[in-house]
Predicted model as a PDB file, atoms N, CA, C, CB and O in Angstrom, pLDDT in the B-factor column:
MODEL        1                                                                  
ATOM      1  N   MET A   1     -17.794  17.416  -1.777  1.00 37.00           N  
ATOM      2  CA  MET A   1     -16.407  17.191  -2.148  1.00 37.00           C  
ATOM      3  C   MET A   1     -16.043  15.746  -1.793  1.00 37.00           C  
ATOM      4  CB  MET A   1     -15.457  18.211  -1.430  1.00 37.00           C  
ATOM      5  O   MET A   1     -16.393  15.257  -0.719  1.00 37.00           O  
ATOM      6  N   ALA A   2     -15.357  15.087  -2.679  1.00 44.00           N  
ATOM      7  CA  ALA A   2     -14.963  13.700  -2.459  1.00 44.00           C  
ATOM      8  C   ALA A   2     -13.850  13.627  -1.425  1.00 44.00           C  
ATOM      9  CB  ALA A   2     -14.515  13.046  -3.776  1.00 44.00           C  
ATOM     10  O   ALA A   2     -12.994  14.508  -1.344  1.00 44.00           O  
ATOM     11  N   ASP A   3     -13.882  12.558  -0.638  1.00 50.00           N  
ATOM     12  CA  ASP A   3     -12.801  12.334   0.315  1.00 50.00           C  
ATOM     13  C   ASP A   3     -11.524  12.012  -0.449  1.00 50.00           C  
ATOM     14  CB  ASP A   3     -13.156  11.191   1.305  1.00 50.00           C  
ATOM     15  O   ASP A   3     -11.550  11.337  -1.478  1.00 50.00           O  
ATOM     16  N   MET A   4     -10.423  12.500   0.065  1.00 51.00           N  
ATOM     17  CA  MET A   4      -9.144  12.231  -0.576  1.00 51.00           C  
ATOM     18  C   MET A   4      -8.189  11.668   0.457  1.00 51.00           C  
ATOM     19  CB  MET A   4      -8.561  13.510  -1.229  1.00 51.00           C  
ATOM     20  O   MET A   4      -8.173  12.094   1.612  1.00 51.00           O  
ATOM     21  N   VAL A   5      -7.412  10.725   0.030  1.00 51.00           N  
ATOM     22  CA  VAL A   5      -6.395  10.143   0.889  1.00 51.00           C  
ATOM     23  C   VAL A   5      -5.046  10.439   0.248  1.00 51.00           C  
ATOM     24  CB  VAL A   5      -6.616   8.596   1.089  1.00 51.00           C  
ATOM     25  O   VAL A   5      -4.831  10.160  -0.932  1.00 51.00           O  
ATOM     26  N   PHE A   6      -4.156  11.000   1.025  1.00 54.00           N  
ATOM     27  CA  PHE A   6      -2.815  11.273   0.544  1.00 54.00           C  
ATOM     28  C   PHE A   6      -1.877  10.259   1.182  1.00 54.00           C  
ATOM     29  CB  PHE A   6      -2.377  12.738   0.867  1.00 54.00           C  
ATOM     30  O   PHE A   6      -1.870  10.079   2.400  1.00 54.00           O  
ATOM     31  N   ILE A   7      -1.096   9.609   0.351  1.00 55.00           N  
ATOM     32  CA  ILE A   7      -0.183   8.580   0.829  1.00 55.00           C  
ATOM     33  C   ILE A   7       1.234   9.012   0.483  1.00 55.00           C  
ATOM     34  CB  ILE A   7      -0.518   7.182   0.208  1.00 55.00           C  
ATOM     35  O   ILE A   7       1.542   9.322  -0.668  1.00 55.00           O  
ATOM     36  N   ARG A   8       2.072   9.026   1.480  1.00 56.00           N  
ATOM     37  CA  ARG A   8       3.475   9.362   1.234  1.00 56.00           C  
ATOM     38  C   ARG A   8       4.272   8.083   1.410  1.00 56.00           C  
ATOM     39  CB  ARG A   8       3.990  10.504   2.202  1.00 56.00           C  
ATOM     40  O   ARG A   8       4.250   7.461   2.473  1.00 56.00           O  
ATOM     41  N   ILE A   9       4.959   7.707   0.380  1.00 52.00           N  
ATOM     42  CA  ILE A   9       5.756   6.499   0.418  1.00 52.00           C  
ATOM     43  C   ILE A   9       7.213   6.912   0.376  1.00 52.00           C  
ATOM     44  CB  ILE A   9       5.401   5.538  -0.757  1.00 52.00           C  
ATOM     45  O   ILE A   9       7.670   7.563  -0.563  1.00 52.00           O  
ATOM     46  N   VAL A  10       7.925   6.522   1.407  1.00 49.00           N  
ATOM     47  CA  VAL A  10       9.328   6.861   1.505  1.00 49.00           C  
ATOM     48  C   VAL A  10      10.133   5.601   1.204  1.00 49.00           C  
ATOM     49  CB  VAL A  10       9.677   7.442   2.913  1.00 49.00           C  
ATOM     50  O   VAL A  10       9.949   4.560   1.835  1.00 49.00           O  
ATOM     51  N   VAL A  11      11.021   5.719   0.232  1.00 48.00           N  
ATOM     52  CA  VAL A  11      11.863   4.594  -0.152  1.00 48.00           C  
ATOM     53  C   VAL A  11      13.296   4.968   0.185  1.00 48.00           C  
ATOM     54  CB  VAL A  11      11.703   4.238  -1.674  1.00 48.00           C  
ATOM     55  O   VAL A  11      13.804   5.996  -0.263  1.00 48.00           O  
ATOM     56  N   SER A  12      13.939   4.126   0.977  1.00 49.00           N  
ATOM     57  CA  SER A  12      15.320   4.417   1.342  1.00 49.00           C  
ATOM     58  C   SER A  12      16.237   4.153   0.158  1.00 49.00           C  
ATOM     59  CB  SER A  12      15.754   3.577   2.558  1.00 49.00           C  
ATOM     60  O   SER A  12      15.905   3.353  -0.717  1.00 49.00           O  
ATOM     61  N   PRO A  13      17.376   4.811   0.121  1.00 49.00           N  
ATOM     62  CA  PRO A  13      18.297   4.655  -1.007  1.00 49.00           C  
ATOM     63  C   PRO A  13      18.760   3.211  -1.199  1.00 49.00           C  
ATOM     64  CB  PRO A  13      19.501   5.548  -0.810  1.00 49.00           C  
ATOM     65  O   PRO A  13      19.068   2.807  -2.320  1.00 49.00           O  
ATOM     66  N   ASP A  14      18.813   2.434  -0.124  1.00 54.00           N  
ATOM     67  CA  ASP A  14      19.290   1.056  -0.234  1.00 54.00           C  
ATOM     68  C   ASP A  14      18.159   0.044  -0.396  1.00 54.00           C  
ATOM     69  CB  ASP A  14      20.108   0.703   0.981  1.00 54.00           C  
ATOM     70  O   ASP A  14      18.379  -1.162  -0.277  1.00 54.00           O  
ATOM     71  N   SER A  15      16.963   0.527  -0.664  1.00 57.00           N  
ATOM     72  CA  SER A  15      15.826  -0.383  -0.821  1.00 57.00           C  
ATOM     73  C   SER A  15      15.907  -1.120  -2.159  1.00 57.00           C  
ATOM     74  CB  SER A  15      14.493   0.392  -0.716  1.00 57.00           C  
ATOM     75  O   SER A  15      16.726  -0.794  -3.019  1.00 57.00           O  
ATOM     76  N   ASN A  16      15.053  -2.100  -2.309  1.00 58.00           N  
ATOM     77  CA  ASN A  16      15.029  -2.910  -3.518  1.00 58.00           C  
ATOM     78  C   ASN A  16      14.633  -2.047  -4.718  1.00 58.00           C  
ATOM     79  CB  ASN A  16      14.054  -4.098  -3.357  1.00 58.00           C  
ATOM     80  O   ASN A  16      13.557  -1.450  -4.712  1.00 58.00           O  
ATOM     81  N   PRO A  17      15.471  -1.970  -5.732  1.00 57.00           N  
ATOM     82  CA  PRO A  17      15.149  -1.109  -6.883  1.00 57.00           C  
ATOM     83  C   PRO A  17      13.975  -1.613  -7.713  1.00 57.00           C  
ATOM     84  CB  PRO A  17      16.355  -0.977  -7.772  1.00 57.00           C  
ATOM     85  O   PRO A  17      13.486  -0.883  -8.576  1.00 57.00           O  
ATOM     86  N   THR A  18      13.506  -2.842  -7.481  1.00 57.00           N  
ATOM     87  CA  THR A  18      12.355  -3.337  -8.223  1.00 57.00           C  
ATOM     88  C   THR A  18      11.046  -2.753  -7.696  1.00 57.00           C  
ATOM     89  CB  THR A  18      12.307  -4.853  -8.160  1.00 57.00           C  
ATOM     90  O   THR A  18       9.996  -2.925  -8.315  1.00 57.00           O  
ATOM     91  N   HIS A  19      11.105  -2.070  -6.567  1.00 63.00           N  
ATOM     92  CA  HIS A  19       9.901  -1.463  -6.003  1.00 63.00           C  
ATOM     93  C   HIS A  19       9.729  -0.055  -6.558  1.00 63.00           C  
ATOM     94  CB  HIS A  19       9.970  -1.433  -4.456  1.00 63.00           C  
ATOM     95  O   HIS A  19       9.886   0.933  -5.840  1.00 63.00           O  
ATOM     96  N   ASP A  20       9.407   0.022  -7.834  1.00 71.00           N  
ATOM     97  CA  ASP A  20       9.217   1.309  -8.473  1.00 71.00           C  
ATOM     98  C   ASP A  20       7.772   1.773  -8.298  1.00 71.00           C  
ATOM     99  CB  ASP A  20       9.586   1.230  -9.964  1.00 71.00           C  
ATOM    100  O   ASP A  20       6.975   1.110  -7.634  1.00 71.00           O  
ATOM    101  N   ASP A  21       7.444   2.907  -8.892  1.00 74.00           N  
ATOM    102  CA  ASP A  21       6.094   3.463  -8.751  1.00 74.00           C  
ATOM    103  C   ASP A  21       5.018   2.493  -9.225  1.00 74.00           C  
ATOM    104  CB  ASP A  21       5.982   4.764  -9.527  1.00 74.00           C  
ATOM    105  O   ASP A  21       3.956   2.396  -8.610  1.00 74.00           O  
ATOM    106  N   GLY A  22       5.286   1.772 -10.318  1.00 80.00           N  
ATOM    107  CA  GLY A  22       4.306   0.823 -10.840  1.00 80.00           C  
ATOM    108  C   GLY A  22       4.039  -0.319  -9.877  1.00 80.00           C  
ATOM    109  O   GLY A  22       2.901  -0.766  -9.733  1.00 80.00           O  
ATOM    110  N   THR A  23       5.085  -0.789  -9.222  1.00 82.00           N  
ATOM    111  CA  THR A  23       4.933  -1.874  -8.249  1.00 82.00           C  
ATOM    112  C   THR A  23       4.111  -1.404  -7.060  1.00 82.00           C  
ATOM    113  CB  THR A  23       6.309  -2.385  -7.777  1.00 82.00           C  
ATOM    114  O   THR A  23       3.237  -2.124  -6.577  1.00 82.00           O  
ATOM    115  N   VAL A  24       4.390  -0.204  -6.593  1.00 81.00           N  
ATOM    116  CA  VAL A  24       3.651   0.357  -5.457  1.00 81.00           C  
ATOM    117  C   VAL A  24       2.183   0.560  -5.828  1.00 81.00           C  
ATOM    118  CB  VAL A  24       4.281   1.697  -5.003  1.00 81.00           C  
ATOM    119  O   VAL A  24       1.292   0.224  -5.048  1.00 81.00           O  
ATOM    120  N   LEU A  25       1.933   1.104  -7.008  1.00 84.00           N  
ATOM    121  CA  LEU A  25       0.555   1.314  -7.456  1.00 84.00           C  
ATOM    122  C   LEU A  25      -0.186  -0.017  -7.568  1.00 84.00           C  
ATOM    123  CB  LEU A  25       0.534   2.050  -8.811  1.00 84.00           C  
ATOM    124  O   LEU A  25      -1.336  -0.130  -7.143  1.00 84.00           O  
ATOM    125  N   ASN A  26       0.463  -1.002  -8.131  1.00 89.00           N  
ATOM    126  CA  ASN A  26      -0.134  -2.334  -8.268  1.00 89.00           C  
ATOM    127  C   ASN A  26      -0.526  -2.884  -6.899  1.00 89.00           C  
ATOM    128  CB  ASN A  26       0.844  -3.300  -8.973  1.00 89.00           C  
ATOM    129  O   ASN A  26      -1.611  -3.445  -6.742  1.00 89.00           O  
ATOM    130  N   PHE A  27       0.341  -2.727  -5.922  1.00 88.00           N  
ATOM    131  CA  PHE A  27       0.034  -3.195  -4.567  1.00 88.00           C  
ATOM    132  C   PHE A  27      -1.186  -2.468  -4.000  1.00 88.00           C  
ATOM    133  CB  PHE A  27       1.249  -2.991  -3.640  1.00 88.00           C  
ATOM    134  O   PHE A  27      -2.058  -3.096  -3.401  1.00 88.00           O  
ATOM    135  N   LEU A  28      -1.250  -1.172  -4.183  1.00 88.00           N  
ATOM    136  CA  LEU A  28      -2.321  -0.380  -3.575  1.00 88.00           C  
ATOM    137  C   LEU A  28      -3.696  -0.641  -4.175  1.00 88.00           C  
ATOM    138  CB  LEU A  28      -2.002   1.073  -3.703  1.00 88.00           C  
ATOM    139  O   LEU A  28      -4.693  -0.578  -3.456  1.00 88.00           O  
ATOM    140  N   VAL A  29      -3.779  -0.933  -5.469  1.00 93.00           N  
ATOM    141  CA  VAL A  29      -5.085  -1.009  -6.128  1.00 93.00           C  
ATOM    142  C   VAL A  29      -5.641  -2.417  -6.311  1.00 93.00           C  
ATOM    143  CB  VAL A  29      -4.994  -0.366  -7.451  1.00 93.00           C  
ATOM    144  O   VAL A  29      -6.782  -2.575  -6.745  1.00 93.00           O  
ATOM    145  N   ASN A  30      -4.860  -3.433  -5.989  1.00 95.00           N  
ATOM    146  CA  ASN A  30      -5.322  -4.814  -6.183  1.00 95.00           C  
ATOM    147  C   ASN A  30      -5.569  -5.524  -4.867  1.00 95.00           C  
ATOM    148  CB  ASN A  30      -4.312  -5.597  -6.998  1.00 95.00           C  
ATOM    149  O   ASN A  30      -4.850  -5.292  -3.895  1.00 95.00           O  
ATOM    150  N   PRO A  31      -6.583  -6.392  -4.821  1.00 97.00           N  
ATOM    151  CA  PRO A  31      -6.835  -7.172  -3.604  1.00 97.00           C  
ATOM    152  C   PRO A  31      -5.597  -7.984  -3.228  1.00 97.00           C  
ATOM    153  CB  PRO A  31      -8.053  -8.109  -3.798  1.00 97.00           C  
ATOM    154  O   PRO A  31      -4.857  -8.451  -4.094  1.00 97.00           O  
ATOM    155  N   ASP A  32      -5.389  -8.141  -1.938  1.00 96.00           N  
ATOM    156  CA  ASP A  32      -4.210  -8.844  -1.437  1.00 96.00           C  
ATOM    157  C   ASP A  32      -4.665  -9.917  -0.442  1.00 96.00           C  
ATOM    158  CB  ASP A  32      -3.199  -7.848  -0.767  1.00 96.00           C  
ATOM    159  O   ASP A  32      -5.441  -9.638   0.471  1.00 96.00           O  
ATOM    160  N   ALA A  33      -4.179 -11.133  -0.628  1.00 96.00           N  
ATOM    161  CA  ALA A  33      -4.552 -12.244   0.253  1.00 96.00           C  
ATOM    162  C   ALA A  33      -4.174 -11.958   1.702  1.00 96.00           C  
ATOM    163  CB  ALA A  33      -3.882 -13.539  -0.213  1.00 96.00           C  
ATOM    164  O   ALA A  33      -4.873 -12.385   2.621  1.00 96.00           O  
ATOM    165  N   ARG A  34      -3.074 -11.236   1.912  1.00 94.00           N  
ATOM    166  CA  ARG A  34      -2.640 -10.905   3.285  1.00 94.00           C  
ATOM    167  C   ARG A  34      -3.613  -9.958   3.970  1.00 94.00           C  
ATOM    168  CB  ARG A  34      -1.241 -10.278   3.268  1.00 94.00           C  
ATOM    169  O   ARG A  34      -3.569  -9.785   5.188  1.00 94.00           O  
ATOM    170  N   LEU A  35      -4.487  -9.349   3.186  1.00 96.00           N  
ATOM    171  CA  LEU A  35      -5.490  -8.410   3.719  1.00 96.00           C  
ATOM    172  C   LEU A  35      -6.898  -8.963   3.530  1.00 96.00           C  
ATOM    173  CB  LEU A  35      -5.366  -7.031   3.031  1.00 96.00           C  
ATOM    174  O   LEU A  35      -7.860  -8.209   3.381  1.00 96.00           O  
ATOM    175  N   ASN A  36      -7.004 -10.288   3.539  1.00 97.00           N  
ATOM    176  CA  ASN A  36      -8.305 -10.956   3.336  1.00 97.00           C  
ATOM    177  C   ASN A  36      -8.950 -10.530   2.022  1.00 97.00           C  
ATOM    178  CB  ASN A  36      -9.256 -10.647   4.504  1.00 97.00           C  
ATOM    179  O   ASN A  36     -10.152 -10.276   1.953  1.00 97.00           O  
ATOM    180  N   ASP A  37      -8.123 -10.459   0.983  1.00 97.00           N  
ATOM    181  CA  ASP A  37      -8.557 -10.089  -0.367  1.00 97.00           C  
ATOM    182  C   ASP A  37      -9.185  -8.705  -0.454  1.00 97.00           C  
ATOM    183  CB  ASP A  37      -9.535 -11.099  -0.871  1.00 97.00           C  
ATOM    184  O   ASP A  37     -10.034  -8.452  -1.308  1.00 97.00           O  
ATOM    185  N   ARG A  38      -8.767  -7.822   0.425  1.00 97.00           N  
ATOM    186  CA  ARG A  38      -9.186  -6.414   0.341  1.00 97.00           C  
ATOM    187  C   ARG A  38      -8.081  -5.619  -0.336  1.00 97.00           C  
ATOM    188  CB  ARG A  38      -9.504  -5.825   1.760  1.00 97.00           C  
ATOM    189  O   ARG A  38      -6.922  -6.035  -0.346  1.00 97.00           O  
ATOM    190  N   ARG A  39      -8.443  -4.480  -0.898  1.00 95.00           N  
ATOM    191  CA  ARG A  39      -7.453  -3.616  -1.535  1.00 95.00           C  
ATOM    192  C   ARG A  39      -6.821  -2.710  -0.477  1.00 95.00           C  
ATOM    193  CB  ARG A  39      -8.103  -2.770  -2.672  1.00 95.00           C  
ATOM    194  O   ARG A  39      -7.534  -2.124   0.339  1.00 95.00           O  
ATOM    195  N   PRO A  40      -5.495  -2.589  -0.483  1.00 92.00           N  
ATOM    196  CA  PRO A  40      -4.842  -1.707   0.478  1.00 92.00           C  
ATOM    197  C   PRO A  40      -5.401  -0.283   0.452  1.00 92.00           C  
ATOM    198  CB  PRO A  40      -3.358  -1.672   0.208  1.00 92.00           C  
ATOM    199  O   PRO A  40      -5.554   0.343   1.501  1.00 92.00           O  
ATOM    200  N   MET A  41      -5.708   0.229  -0.745  1.00 91.00           N  
ATOM    201  CA  MET A  41      -6.215   1.602  -0.805  1.00 91.00           C  
ATOM    202  C   MET A  41      -7.553   1.750  -0.069  1.00 91.00           C  
ATOM    203  CB  MET A  41      -6.375   2.038  -2.265  1.00 91.00           C  
ATOM    204  O   MET A  41      -7.834   2.812   0.486  1.00 91.00           O  
ATOM    205  N   ASP A  42      -8.373   0.704  -0.059  1.00 93.00           N  
ATOM    206  CA  ASP A  42      -9.647   0.780   0.655  1.00 93.00           C  
ATOM    207  C   ASP A  42      -9.431   0.806   2.162  1.00 93.00           C  
ATOM    208  CB  ASP A  42     -10.543  -0.399   0.274  1.00 93.00           C  
ATOM    209  O   ASP A  42     -10.133   1.513   2.885  1.00 93.00           O  
ATOM    210  N   LEU A  43      -8.456   0.032   2.629  1.00 93.00           N  
ATOM    211  CA  LEU A  43      -8.139   0.054   4.058  1.00 93.00           C  
ATOM    212  C   LEU A  43      -7.566   1.410   4.459  1.00 93.00           C  
ATOM    213  CB  LEU A  43      -7.143  -1.070   4.410  1.00 93.00           C  
ATOM    214  O   LEU A  43      -7.893   1.939   5.521  1.00 93.00           O  
ATOM    215  N   LEU A  44      -6.715   1.966   3.611  1.00 89.00           N  
ATOM    216  CA  LEU A  44      -6.149   3.275   3.921  1.00 89.00           C  
ATOM    217  C   LEU A  44      -7.228   4.353   3.952  1.00 89.00           C  
ATOM    218  CB  LEU A  44      -5.073   3.641   2.901  1.00 89.00           C  
ATOM    219  O   LEU A  44      -7.186   5.247   4.797  1.00 89.00           O  
ATOM    220  N   LYS A  45      -8.181   4.277   3.049  1.00 88.00           N  
ATOM    221  CA  LYS A  45      -9.293   5.241   3.050  1.00 88.00           C  
ATOM    222  C   LYS A  45     -10.087   5.152   4.349  1.00 88.00           C  
ATOM    223  CB  LYS A  45     -10.225   4.996   1.845  1.00 88.00           C  
ATOM    224  O   LYS A  45     -10.632   6.148   4.824  1.00 88.00           O  
ATOM    225  N   ALA A  46     -10.146   3.941   4.921  1.00 91.00           N  
ATOM    226  CA  ALA A  46     -10.864   3.726   6.178  1.00 91.00           C  
ATOM    227  C   ALA A  46      -9.966   3.972   7.393  1.00 91.00           C  
ATOM    228  CB  ALA A  46     -11.426   2.304   6.225  1.00 91.00           C  
ATOM    229  O   ALA A  46     -10.347   3.685   8.528  1.00 91.00           O  
ATOM    230  N   CYS A  47      -8.767   4.509   7.140  1.00 87.00           N  
ATOM    231  CA  CYS A  47      -7.790   4.808   8.195  1.00 87.00           C  
ATOM    232  C   CYS A  47      -7.316   3.561   8.937  1.00 87.00           C  
ATOM    233  CB  CYS A  47      -8.387   5.783   9.186  1.00 87.00           C  
ATOM    234  O   CYS A  47      -6.932   3.638  10.104  1.00 87.00           O  
ATOM    235  N   ASP A  48      -7.342   2.425   8.268  1.00 91.00           N  
ATOM    236  CA  ASP A  48      -6.855   1.167   8.839  1.00 91.00           C  
ATOM    237  C   ASP A  48      -5.465   0.914   8.260  1.00 91.00           C  
ATOM    238  CB  ASP A  48      -7.839  -0.036   8.528  1.00 91.00           C  
ATOM    239  O   ASP A  48      -5.295   0.096   7.356  1.00 91.00           O  
ATOM    240  N   VAL A  49      -4.488   1.618   8.789  1.00 86.00           N  
ATOM    241  CA  VAL A  49      -3.153   1.669   8.208  1.00 86.00           C  
ATOM    242  C   VAL A  49      -2.291   0.464   8.574  1.00 86.00           C  
ATOM    243  CB  VAL A  49      -2.464   2.927   8.642  1.00 86.00           C  
ATOM    244  O   VAL A  49      -1.560  -0.049   7.726  1.00 86.00           O  
ATOM    245  N   ARG A  50      -2.364   0.010   9.813  1.00 89.00           N  
ATOM    246  CA  ARG A  50      -1.447  -1.025  10.299  1.00 89.00           C  
ATOM    247  C   ARG A  50      -1.407  -2.278   9.418  1.00 89.00           C  
ATOM    248  CB  ARG A  50      -1.835  -1.418  11.697  1.00 89.00           C  
ATOM    249  O   ARG A  50      -0.309  -2.715   9.072  1.00 89.00           O  
ATOM    250  N   PRO A  51      -2.541  -2.882   9.033  1.00 92.00           N  
ATOM    251  CA  PRO A  51      -2.451  -4.094   8.213  1.00 92.00           C  
ATOM    252  C   PRO A  51      -1.817  -3.836   6.846  1.00 92.00           C  
ATOM    253  CB  PRO A  51      -3.831  -4.691   8.024  1.00 92.00           C  
ATOM    254  O   PRO A  51      -1.170  -4.720   6.284  1.00 92.00           O  
ATOM    255  N   VAL A  52      -2.001  -2.639   6.316  1.00 88.00           N  
ATOM    256  CA  VAL A  52      -1.404  -2.317   5.016  1.00 88.00           C  
ATOM    257  C   VAL A  52       0.116  -2.226   5.143  1.00 88.00           C  
ATOM    258  CB  VAL A  52      -1.980  -0.987   4.464  1.00 88.00           C  
ATOM    259  O   VAL A  52       0.848  -2.730   4.291  1.00 88.00           O  
ATOM    260  N   VAL A  53       0.578  -1.590   6.199  1.00 84.00           N  
ATOM    261  CA  VAL A  53       2.017  -1.497   6.417  1.00 84.00           C  
ATOM    262  C   VAL A  53       2.604  -2.885   6.637  1.00 84.00           C  
ATOM    263  CB  VAL A  53       2.329  -0.585   7.617  1.00 84.00           C  
ATOM    264  O   VAL A  53       3.664  -3.202   6.097  1.00 84.00           O  
ATOM    265  N   GLU A  54       1.926  -3.714   7.424  1.00 87.00           N  
ATOM    266  CA  GLU A  54       2.405  -5.069   7.665  1.00 87.00           C  
ATOM    267  C   GLU A  54       2.461  -5.881   6.371  1.00 87.00           C  
ATOM    268  CB  GLU A  54       1.511  -5.770   8.684  1.00 87.00           C  
ATOM    269  O   GLU A  54       3.426  -6.611   6.145  1.00 87.00           O  
ATOM    270  N   ALA A  55       1.456  -5.766   5.533  1.00 88.00           N  
ATOM    271  CA  ALA A  55       1.442  -6.495   4.259  1.00 88.00           C  
ATOM    272  C   ALA A  55       2.539  -5.975   3.335  1.00 88.00           C  
ATOM    273  CB  ALA A  55       0.062  -6.368   3.573  1.00 88.00           C  
ATOM    274  O   ALA A  55       3.197  -6.760   2.652  1.00 88.00           O  
ATOM    275  N   ALA A  56       2.737  -4.682   3.310  1.00 84.00           N  
ATOM    276  CA  ALA A  56       3.743  -4.091   2.428  1.00 84.00           C  
ATOM    277  C   ALA A  56       5.157  -4.456   2.836  1.00 84.00           C  
ATOM    278  CB  ALA A  56       3.597  -2.593   2.406  1.00 84.00           C  
ATOM    279  O   ALA A  56       6.053  -4.525   1.994  1.00 84.00           O  
ATOM    280  N   THR A  57       5.359  -4.686   4.109  1.00 80.00           N  
ATOM    281  CA  THR A  57       6.708  -4.964   4.590  1.00 80.00           C  
ATOM    282  C   THR A  57       6.974  -6.455   4.794  1.00 80.00           C  
ATOM    283  CB  THR A  57       6.945  -4.231   5.882  1.00 80.00           C  
ATOM    284  O   THR A  57       8.092  -6.838   5.140  1.00 80.00           O  
ATOM    285  N   SER A  58       5.972  -7.291   4.587  1.00 79.00           N  
ATOM    286  CA  SER A  58       6.190  -8.738   4.739  1.00 79.00           C  
ATOM    287  C   SER A  58       6.797  -9.311   3.470  1.00 79.00           C  
ATOM    288  CB  SER A  58       4.866  -9.464   5.073  1.00 79.00           C  
ATOM    289  O   SER A  58       6.630  -8.780   2.372  1.00 79.00           O  
ATOM    290  N   ALA A  59       7.499 -10.402   3.661  1.00 54.00           N  
ATOM    291  CA  ALA A  59       8.163 -11.029   2.504  1.00 54.00           C  
ATOM    292  C   ALA A  59       7.229 -11.932   1.754  1.00 54.00           C  
ATOM    293  CB  ALA A  59       9.380 -11.816   2.943  1.00 54.00           C  
ATOM    294  O   ALA A  59       7.623 -12.538   0.758  1.00 54.00           O  
TER     295      ALA A  59                                                      
ENDMDL                                                                          
END                                                                             
């Protein structure tokens, strides 16, 4: 059986409305310079959550 990672993303009512599902998906599946050009989803699969949260919440 393949490993599965479940991600729950909570968006507050006053959050930026431009952060829709497509924006979140784009962030998760593409390499990010803030993560040394690694994909957030790969870090999450490896249970390395902190850098992904930091990258997602940085400006």
